[in-house]
N, C-alpha and C positions, 0 to 999 in steps of 0.2 A: 542720379543714376538713370540713364535713359534705357528703357527696355523695349524690345519689339513686341508686337501683338502677342506672340507666343514665346515668352522667355524660355530659354533652354537652361535647365538646371540638372545637376547630378545630386542624387540623394544617397547617402551611405547609412546602412544599418547592419548591425551584427546579427548572426544567426544564433540559434540556441546553443548553449554550451554547458558542459559539466561543471560542477561547483568545485573542481580541484584547482589549486593554484597553478598558474603557469601553462595551462593547456592552450592549445591553438584554437582560435575562435574565427569562424568564417566571417568575411566582410563583403557584403554586396553593395555595389555602386550602380545605381540605375539612372540613365540619362533620359530625360523627358523634354519635349518641346511642348510647352503648355502642359497638358495632361496626357499627351501621346508618347508612348514608349518608343525610344529610339536606340537604346544601346545598353550595354552592361559591362562592368568590370568586376573582377573577383580577386580578393586578397585574403590575408590572414593577419590577425593580431594576437598578442598574448593576453590571456586573462590577467587582469590587474597589472599589466605590463606597462611599458613605456614607448611602444612603437606605433601608436595610433596615428600621430601626426605624420610620422615618416612614411607609414604605409599608404595613407591617402595621397601623399605627394608622389610616392613611387607609382601608384596606379594612374596618376594623371599626367605627370611630367613626361614630355616626349611622346605622349599618345595623341590620338586624333581628337579626343573629346575636350581637352583643356582649352584649346583656342575657340571652341564653339560655345562653351557654357558661360552664362552670365552670373550664376550663383552656385556655390557649393553648399549643400545642405547636409547636416548631420542629425541623426536621431539622438538628440541629447548631446552632452558635452563629453561623454566617455563611451568607449566600446568595451565589451567583454568585462563587465564589472566596473573597475575603476582604472582603465587604461585611458587617462584623461588626455584629450586633444588640446594642444596649445593653439587656441583659436587665433590670436594675433599673429603668431608665427606662421600658421597655415595660410592666412590671408595674405601676409607679406610675401611668402615664398611663391604662392600660386598666382599672385597678382589679381585675385578675384575676391569679391565679398564672400565671406564664410559665415554661415548661420547655424547655430545649434538650436533646433526646434524641440520643444517639450510639449507633452500633452497637457500638463498643468504646472503651475509654479512649484518648484521643488521645496521640500522642507530642508532648508540649508543646515539647520542644527543637526538633523538626523544624518544628512550627508556627511557632515564633518565628523560626527561620532563614528560612522562606518569607516571613513578614511583613516581614522586614528588607529584602526586595527591592522593597517597595512604598513609595510616598510616605506620610508620616505614620505610620511604623511604630510609634513609641512610643505614639501615640494609639490605634492599632488594638490593640496588645498590652494597654494599660491597659483598654480596653473589654472585651476578652476576659477579663481577670483579674477585672473587676468582676462578672462573671456568677456568681462564687462557686465554692465547691469542687465537684469532680466526685464525684458519689455513685454507688455501685454497690450497688443493692438489688433484690432479687426478680428478678435477671437483667437489670435495666435499668441503663444508664449514662446519667446526666443531670446537668444543672445546673438549679437552680430559684431563682426569686425570687418571694416572695409566699406561700409555703406551706412546710410542713415536709417534709423528704425522705421520711419514712415514709408520710405521707399521699399524697404524689405517687406513690410506688412502688405503693401500693394502687390508686390511680386508674389508673395506667398498666396494671396487671394487668387491671383491669376493662374497659378500652377496647382490649384486644389480643385478637385472635382466636387466632392461632398465633404461636409464636416470641416475639421481643422487640421487635417494631416495632408501635406502636399503629396500629390500622386507619386512622385519619384521615391519618397520615403515609404509610402504605403507598399509600393511594388518591391522595393528593396527588402522590406520586412517579409513579405509573402515569399519572395524567391529565396531569401536566406533560410527561412524555415523549411521550405520544400526540399531544398538541396540537402540540408542536414538531416531532417527527420523523415523525408519521403512524402510529406504533404504540407501544405501551407497551414499556418495557424490562423485562428480566428481574429485575434487582436492585431490590428495594424494601424 
């Protein structure tokens, strides 16, 4: 994967949401060139629903940002609780490498136990497992489809200002929180 000096990425994160099943959850997508903000898309997913993959595609397909971005970043593999994104399907449909970035390696046993409380638990678990192995490189924890992990680690380093959260994901988190609650939250 050849990247320009300032790779353009879009990072998606969900906003805060009530703990009721099926509620609508805000989804912010922030475009950055390197660490510079360049654009925003806004959508909605269902809490513990099945439309996360479809909504990211809807926000990008036919729009001005998809041809420009080099990587699609997700804050984790699921939005709104356990609305699990089908990472291989997303990468295939968009024709771009797609990366689920995590702050730390997940406790997969705890994740599976939580999934078992939801309808279609086996399908959710299978979708999560299809995302591929969890890599820990250059201080980042991620799953990737559509590119090699070493290339992705280098790209993540180049689109991160401080710490181990790419700027597009940090801004998506802050914007999603501010729109929903009236102010940005501290943890991004």
